[in-house]
C-alpha positions as CSV (number, residue, x, y, z in Angstrom):
1,X,11.1,-53.6,-58.5
2,X,13.2,-50.5,-58.0
3,X,16.9,-51.2,-57.6
4,X,18.3,-51.4,-54.1
5,X,21.8,-50.1,-53.3
6,X,22.5,-53.0,-50.8
7,X,20.6,-56.0,-49.7
8,X,21.6,-57.9,-46.5
9,X,21.6,-61.7,-46.3
10,X,21.8,-63.2,-42.9
11,X,23.0,-66.9,-42.7
12,X,20.8,-68.3,-39.9
13,X,20.3,-71.9,-40.8
14,X,23.0,-73.5,-38.5
15,X,22.3,-75.9,-35.9
16,X,25.1,-74.7,-33.4
17,X,25.7,-78.1,-32.2
18,X,28.5,-76.9,-29.8
19,X,25.8,-75.1,-27.8
20,X,24.4,-78.5,-26.8
21,X,21.1,-78.5,-25.1
22,X,20.5,-74.8,-26.0
23,X,20.0,-75.6,-29.7
24,X,18.1,-78.9,-29.2
25,X,14.8,-77.1,-30.2
26,X,16.0,-74.1,-32.1
27,X,18.5,-72.8,-34.5
28,X,21.6,-71.0,-32.9
29,X,20.6,-67.4,-33.9
30,X,17.2,-67.9,-32.1
31,X,19.0,-68.8,-28.8
32,X,18.1,-66.2,-26.1
33,X,20.7,-63.8,-25.1
34,X,21.3,-60.8,-22.6
35,X,18.0,-61.1,-20.6
36,X,15.5,-60.3,-23.4
37,X,17.1,-60.6,-26.7
38,X,17.9,-63.5,-29.1
39,X,21.3,-63.7,-30.8
40,X,20.0,-62.7,-34.3
41,X,18.8,-59.5,-32.9
42,X,22.3,-58.0,-33.1
43,X,22.7,-58.5,-36.9
44,X,19.0,-57.3,-37.5
45,X,19.6,-54.2,-35.2
46,X,22.9,-53.4,-37.0
47,X,21.0,-53.5,-40.4
48,X,18.3,-51.3,-39.0
49,X,20.6,-48.8,-37.5
50,X,22.7,-48.8,-40.6
51,X,19.8,-47.9,-42.8
52,X,19.5,-51.2,-44.6
53,X,15.8,-51.9,-45.3
54,X,16.0,-55.1,-47.3
55,X,17.1,-58.3,-45.5
56,X,16.9,-61.9,-46.5
57,X,17.2,-64.4,-43.5
58,X,18.4,-67.9,-44.7
59,X,16.8,-70.5,-42.4
60,X,17.2,-74.3,-42.4
61,X,17.7,-76.0,-39.0
62,X,14.5,-76.0,-36.7
63,X,13.3,-72.5,-37.9
64,X,10.0,-72.3,-36.1
65,X,11.3,-70.3,-33.1
66,X,13.3,-68.1,-35.3
67,X,10.3,-67.5,-37.7
68,X,8.0,-66.7,-34.8
69,X,10.5,-64.1,-33.3
70,X,11.1,-62.3,-36.5
71,X,7.4,-62.2,-37.8
72,X,7.2,-59.3,-40.3
73,X,10.2,-57.5,-38.8
74,X,8.2,-54.8,-37.0
75,X,10.7,-54.3,-34.1
76,X,13.4,-53.5,-36.6
77,X,11.2,-51.3,-38.9
78,X,11.3,-53.9,-41.7
79,X,7.6,-54.2,-42.2
80,X,7.7,-52.5,-45.5
81,X,6.0,-52.8,-48.8
82,X,9.0,-52.6,-51.0
83,X,12.0,-54.4,-49.4
84,X,11.6,-55.4,-45.7
85,X,12.4,-58.8,-44.3
86,X,11.9,-62.3,-45.9
87,X,12.7,-65.7,-44.5
88,X,14.3,-67.8,-47.1
89,X,14.3,-71.6,-46.4
90,X,15.3,-74.1,-49.0
91,X,12.5,-74.9,-51.5
92,X,11.5,-77.2,-54.4
93,X,11.6,-76.2,-58.0
94,X,10.4,-77.9,-61.2
95,X,13.8,-79.7,-61.4
96,X,14.0,-80.7,-57.7
97,X,15.4,-79.1,-54.6
98,X,18.0,-79.6,-51.9
99,X,19.1,-78.4,-48.5
100,X,21.5,-75.6,-48.3
101,X,24.9,-77.3,-48.7
102,X,27.1,-74.6,-47.4
103,X,27.2,-70.8,-46.8
104,X,27.8,-70.0,-50.4
105,X,25.1,-72.5,-51.8
106,X,22.5,-70.9,-49.5
107,X,23.1,-67.5,-51.3
108,X,23.2,-69.2,-54.6
109,X,19.8,-70.8,-54.1
110,X,18.4,-67.3,-53.5
111,X,19.7,-65.5,-56.5
112,X,16.2,-65.0,-57.7
113,X,15.5,-63.2,-54.6
114,X,18.5,-60.9,-55.0
115,X,17.8,-60.4,-58.7
116,X,14.3,-59.1,-57.8
117,X,16.0,-56.0,-56.1
118,X,18.9,-55.8,-58.6
119,X,21.3,-54.6,-55.8
120,X,24.6,-52.8,-56.5
121,X,26.2,-54.6,-53.3
122,X,25.4,-57.5,-51.1
123,X,26.1,-57.7,-47.4
124,X,26.5,-61.3,-46.2
125,X,26.3,-61.8,-42.4
126,X,26.3,-64.6,-39.9
127,X,23.2,-64.6,-37.5
128,X,25.1,-65.7,-34.6
129,X,27.6,-63.1,-33.4
130,X,27.3,-60.5,-30.7
131,X,28.5,-57.0,-31.8
132,X,27.5,-53.6,-32.8
133,X,28.6,-52.4,-36.3
134,X,27.7,-49.6,-38.7
135,X,27.7,-51.4,-42.1
136,X,27.5,-48.0,-43.8
137,X,31.2,-47.4,-42.9
138,X,32.3,-50.8,-44.3
139,X,30.3,-50.0,-47.6
140,X,32.0,-46.7,-47.8
141,X,35.4,-48.4,-47.5
142,X,34.3,-51.0,-50.2
143,X,33.4,-48.2,-52.6
144,X,36.4,-45.9,-52.0
145,X,38.9,-48.9,-52.5
146,X,37.0,-50.1,-55.7
147,X,37.0,-53.6,-54.2
148,X,35.2,-56.5,-55.5
149,X,34.9,-57.9,-52.0
150,X,35.4,-56.5,-48.6
151,X,35.9,-58.7,-45.6
152,X,35.6,-57.4,-42.0
153,X,38.5,-58.4,-39.8
154,X,39.2,-57.9,-36.2
155,X,42.7,-58.2,-34.5
156,X,43.0,-61.2,-32.2
157,X,45.8,-62.3,-30.0
158,X,48.5,-64.4,-31.8
159,X,47.7,-67.3,-29.4
160,X,44.2,-67.4,-30.6
161,X,44.7,-66.7,-34.3
162,X,44.7,-70.5,-35.3
163,X,41.0,-70.7,-34.3
164,X,40.0,-68.3,-37.1
165,X,40.2,-67.7,-40.8
166,X,43.2,-65.3,-41.1
167,X,43.6,-62.5,-43.8
168,X,47.1,-61.6,-44.8
169,X,47.2,-58.1,-46.3
170,X,49.7,-55.7,-47.8
171,X,50.2,-52.2,-46.3
172,X,47.2,-50.8,-48.0
173,X,44.9,-53.6,-46.6
174,X,44.5,-55.5,-49.9
175,X,44.1,-59.1,-49.1
176,X,47.0,-61.2,-50.5
177,X,46.2,-64.5,-49.1
178,X,43.7,-66.3,-46.8
179,X,44.3,-69.2,-44.5
180,X,41.6,-71.1,-42.8
181,X,42.6,-72.0,-39.1
182,X,46.4,-72.0,-39.8
183,X,48.7,-73.8,-37.4
184,X,51.2,-71.0,-37.8
185,X,49.4,-67.9,-38.6
186,X,51.2,-65.1,-40.5
187,X,49.0,-62.4,-39.1
188,X,46.3,-61.8,-36.5
189,X,43.6,-60.3,-38.7
190,X,40.7,-62.7,-38.2
191,X,37.8,-62.8,-40.4
192,X,34.4,-61.9,-38.7
193,X,32.3,-63.6,-41.4
194,X,31.0,-60.2,-42.5
195,X,31.3,-59.7,-46.2
196,X,30.4,-57.0,-48.7
197,X,30.4,-58.1,-52.3
198,X,29.8,-56.1,-55.6
199,X,26.7,-58.2,-56.6
200,X,27.7,-58.8,-60.3
201,X,31.0,-60.3,-59.2
202,X,29.5,-62.3,-56.3
203,X,26.8,-63.7,-58.8
204,X,29.5,-64.9,-61.2
205,X,31.4,-66.8,-58.6
206,X,28.4,-68.3,-56.9
207,X,27.3,-69.8,-60.4
208,X,30.8,-71.0,-61.0
209,X,31.0,-72.6,-57.6
210,X,27.6,-74.3,-57.9
211,X,28.8,-76.0,-61.1
212,X,31.9,-77.4,-59.4
213,X,30.9,-80.9,-58.0
214,X,34.1,-80.8,-55.7
215,X,33.3,-77.6,-54.0
216,X,32.1,-77.4,-50.5
217,X,30.1,-74.4,-51.6
218,X,31.4,-72.4,-48.7
219,X,32.7,-68.7,-48.7
220,X,35.8,-69.3,-46.6
221,X,36.7,-72.6,-48.2
222,X,35.7,-71.8,-51.9
223,X,34.5,-68.4,-52.9
224,X,37.2,-66.3,-51.2
225,X,40.2,-68.5,-52.4
226,X,38.6,-68.6,-56.0
227,X,38.5,-64.8,-56.0
228,X,42.1,-64.5,-54.7
229,X,43.4,-67.0,-57.2
230,X,41.8,-64.9,-60.0
231,X,43.4,-61.8,-58.7
232,X,40.0,-60.1,-57.9
233,X,40.5,-57.1,-55.6
234,X,39.7,-58.0,-52.1
235,X,40.3,-55.7,-49.1
236,X,40.1,-56.0,-45.3
237,X,38.0,-53.7,-43.2
238,X,39.3,-53.4,-39.7
239,X,36.8,-53.4,-36.9
240,X,37.9,-52.4,-33.2
241,X,34.6,-52.8,-31.3
242,X,33.3,-55.7,-29.3
243,X,32.7,-58.9,-31.2
244,X,32.0,-62.4,-29.9
245,X,31.2,-65.6,-31.6
246,X,29.0,-67.3,-29.1
247,X,29.4,-70.8,-30.7
248,X,30.2,-72.8,-27.6
249,X,28.8,-73.0,-24.1
250,X,31.9,-71.3,-22.7
251,X,31.8,-68.4,-25.0
252,X,28.1,-68.0,-24.5
253,X,28.5,-67.7,-20.8
254,X,31.6,-65.4,-21.1
255,X,29.7,-63.0,-23.4
256,X,26.8,-62.8,-20.6
257,X,29.5,-62.1,-17.9
258,X,30.9,-59.4,-20.3
259,X,27.6,-57.6,-20.1
260,X,28.1,-57.4,-16.2
261,X,31.5,-56.1,-16.4
262,X,31.9,-52.4,-15.3
263,X,33.8,-51.6,-18.3
264,X,32.2,-53.8,-20.8
265,X,32.4,-53.0,-24.4
266,X,29.0,-54.5,-25.5
267,X,27.3,-51.2,-24.6
268,X,23.9,-52.8,-24.5
269,X,22.5,-49.8,-22.7
270,X,23.8,-47.3,-25.2
271,X,20.8,-45.7,-26.7
272,X,22.7,-44.2,-29.5
273,X,22.8,-47.8,-31.2
274,X,19.8,-49.7,-29.9
275,X,19.3,-53.4,-30.0
276,X,15.7,-54.1,-30.9
277,X,13.8,-57.3,-30.3
278,X,10.4,-58.8,-30.2
279,X,9.3,-59.5,-26.6
280,X,6.0,-60.4,-24.8
281,X,4.3,-57.8,-22.7
282,X,4.9,-58.7,-18.9
283,X,4.3,-56.8,-15.6
284,X,7.3,-55.2,-13.8
285,X,9.6,-57.3,-11.8
286,X,8.8,-57.8,-8.0
287,X,11.8,-57.7,-5.6
288,X,10.9,-59.1,-2.3
289,X,11.8,-57.4,1.1
290,X,14.7,-59.9,1.9
291,X,15.9,-60.1,-1.7
292,X,19.4,-59.0,-2.6
293,X,20.6,-58.1,-5.9
294,X,24.2,-57.2,-6.9
295,X,25.7,-56.5,-10.3
296,X,22.9,-58.4,-12.1
297,X,20.4,-57.9,-15.0
298,X,16.8,-58.7,-14.0
299,X,14.1,-58.3,-16.7
300,X,10.4,-57.8,-16.5
301,X,7.9,-60.2,-14.9
302,X,10.4,-61.7,-12.5
303,X,9.6,-62.4,-8.8
304,X,12.8,-62.4,-6.7
305,X,12.8,-63.4,-2.9
306,X,16.5,-64.7,-2.7
307,X,19.9,-63.5,-3.7
308,X,21.0,-62.8,-7.3
309,X,24.8,-62.0,-7.6
310,X,26.5,-61.5,-10.9
311,X,23.8,-63.1,-13.0
312,X,21.4,-62.6,-15.8
313,X,17.7,-63.2,-15.2
314,X,15.4,-63.5,-18.1
315,X,11.6,-62.6,-18.1
316,X,9.1,-64.5,-15.9
317,X,11.7,-66.1,-13.5
318,X,10.8,-66.9,-10.0
319,X,13.5,-67.2,-7.3
320,X,12.5,-68.4,-3.9
321,X,13.5,-67.5,-0.4
322,X,17.0,-68.3,0.9
323,X,18.0,-69.1,-2.6
324,X,21.2,-67.9,-4.0
325,X,21.9,-67.4,-7.7
326,X,25.5,-66.6,-8.6
327,X,27.5,-66.3,-11.9
328,X,24.6,-67.8,-13.6
329,X,22.1,-67.3,-16.6
330,X,18.4,-68.0,-15.7
331,X,16.3,-68.2,-18.8
332,X,12.5,-67.5,-19.3
333,X,9.9,-68.8,-16.9
334,X,12.4,-70.9,-14.9
335,X,11.2,-71.6,-11.3
336,X,14.0,-71.8,-8.6
337,X,12.3,-72.7,-5.3
338,X,13.4,-72.0,-1.8
339,X,16.7,-73.1,-0.3
340,X,18.6,-73.6,-3.6
341,X,22.2,-72.8,-4.6
342,X,22.9,-72.2,-8.2
343,X,26.5,-71.4,-9.2
344,X,27.9,-71.0,-12.7
345,X,25.1,-72.4,-14.3
346,X,22.7,-71.9,-17.4
347,X,19.2,-72.8,-16.5
348,X,17.2,-73.1,-19.7
349,X,13.5,-72.1,-20.3
350,X,10.7,-73.5,-18.2
351,X,13.2,-75.5,-15.8
352,X,11.8,-76.1,-12.2
353,X,14.5,-76.5,-9.6
354,X,12.8,-77.9,-6.5
355,X,13.7,-76.9,-2.9
356,X,16.9,-78.0,-1.1
357,X,19.1,-78.4,-4.3
358,X,22.5,-77.4,-5.5
359,X,23.2,-76.7,-9.2
360,X,26.7,-76.3,-10.4
361,X,30.0,-76.7,-8.7
362,X,31.2,-73.0,-9.4
363,X,34.0,-74.4,-11.7
364,X,32.5,-76.0,-14.7
365,X,29.4,-74.6,-16.4
366,X,26.4,-76.7,-15.8
367,X,23.5,-76.6,-18.3
368,X,20.0,-77.7,-17.2
369,X,17.6,-78.7,-20.0
370,X,14.5,-76.8,-21.1
371,X,11.3,-77.9,-19.3
372,X,13.2,-80.3,-16.8
373,X,12.1,-80.7,-13.3
374,X,15.1,-81.0,-10.9
375,X,13.8,-82.9,-7.8
376,X,14.7,-82.0,-4.3
377,X,18.1,-83.6,-3.3
378,X,20.3,-83.3,-0.2
379,X,19.5,-80.3,1.8
380,X,22.0,-77.3,1.6
381,X,24.4,-77.3,4.4
């Protein structure tokens, strides 16, 4: 095969257990987001918009939904003869096989895939973050600084820094030390889990890491510290746009509310950097004569008779008469019958909430399981 300048590898095998019911049937990157997307669409669209045409997606936990969504990559212009998209689950060899043990091990087990393209650089991404980023600018920084590895960082408040892997750099942005979730952080430059490696250097460290039986085979815990210990040149690339790790129910709900903020930084509707996805063809939404919509996103195929306030409504949702939805996320094909109050809730796919019901207390986030029928309860006051 012809040599590729850069190949992207997207880590998409995580369970995302902190998202609870949302990842019961699918991997975290496949979780629906923003009315018509899935979380992985952001990383895939960033690759597409950045001119990267060769992407490997490393899957493991319940990949069926993710595989069906990605297909051959047509929405992101990845349906190519040379390059394109490939899903890369763990596999057996003549000497056996194993699950991916960690982020670094997942890449290690696919060195043959990378060798097939003989790339100059490898971009390693997480498939579960919400952001828009031009990876070409990061690659340019990597090349201009003659780095062996470049790590994207975002400045976070000092009060939150202990939740992240923190990079400590000199005045030129060269990384001097790395601390994983430090109690007393020395800086506020948090790793975004986005790395560019010069491939020859990455391959060397992945092979050495795989031979170390005491390693956790993780980029943050093993590869980065090993490269720092050996004085490899590692630089930070500062990113100033919107970035959200939607790894918890709270952060997932907050990211949706960010979409509805008048001055939101997600810029979902900015056509200069589109987010592409694979969606089913549906009819236009119908808004009934007595329906009221306020500061909400309502997607195709919905039938709305009630009130939708500050909420995101996914395709195919039915909302009945005298029903009020506020500060909530209603996922695909949910049915909310007449005389229902839904407040600060996440209603998952195919849920049916029968009439005369109240979901959520307006303070804590209520999550209603996919396919569940919520029977009628006490009538609304």
